[in-house]
C-alpha positions in Angstrom: 4.3 5.0 -11.6 3.5 8.6 -11.0 0.9 10.0 -8.7 -1.7 10.4 -11.4 -1.3 6.8 -12.6 -1.3 5.5 -9.1 -4.4 7.5 -8.1 -6.3 6.2 -11.1 -5.3 2.7 -10.5 -6.2 2.5 -6.8 -8.9 5.1 -6.7 -7.4 7.4 -4.0 -7.5 11.2 -4.2 -4.2 12.5 -5.6 -3.5 15.0 -2.7 -4.0 12.3 -0.1 -1.9 9.8 -2.1 0.9 12.3 -2.5 1.1 12.7 1.3 1.3 8.9 1.7 3.9 8.6 -1.0 6.0 11.3 0.6 5.9 9.5 4.0 6.9 6.3 2.4 9.7 8.0 0.5 11.0 9.6 3.8 11.1 6.2 5.4 12.9 4.8 2.4 10.2 2.4 1.4 9.9 4.1 -2.0 12.5 5.7 -4.3 11.8 8.4 -6.8 13.1 9.6 -10.1 12.0 12.8 -11.8 11.4 13.5 -15.4 10.6 17.2 -15.9 7.8 17.9 -13.5 6.7 14.3 -13.1 7.9 12.2 -10.2 7.9 8.4 -10.6 7.8 6.1 -7.6 8.9 2.6 -7.1 9.7 0.2 -4.2 13.1 0.7 -2.8 13.5 -3.1 -2.5 11.5 -5.6 -4.5 11.6 -8.0 -1.6 9.0 -5.8 0.0 6.4 -7.4 -2.3 7.0 -10.7 -0.6 6.6 -9.1 2.8 3.4 -7.4 1.7 2.1 -10.8 0.5 2.8 -12.4 3.9 1.1 -9.5 5.7 -1.9 -9.8 3.5 -2.1 -13.5 4.3 -1.9 -12.8 8.0 -4.6 -10.1 7.9 -6.9 -12.4 5.9 -6.4 -15.2 8.4 -7.1 -12.8 11.3 -10.3 -11.5 9.6 -11.5 -15.0 9.1 -10.7 -15.9 12.7 -12.5 -12.9 14.0 -15.5 -13.7 11.7 -15.7 -17.1 13.2 -15.5 -15.7 16.7 -18.3 -13.2 15.9 -20.5 -15.9 14.4 -20.1 -18.1 17.5 -21.0 -15.2 19.8 -24.1 -14.3 17.7 -25.2 -17.9 17.3 
């Protein structure tokens, strides 16, 4: 996707998003291809999607655990 498509899809300002995309490209998380003036981004390695899913699960578990701890402290 290009910056405009990504911005509309995830609701982030295009300028801010462009900076993040540039950082991810510099770190080889994303690759790009250019068609005219439009730059398209994609993951450098599709296996990253599996890694992102695992990180999401870990974060959700941590949030739930923290929620339980907060509830027990307040109760």
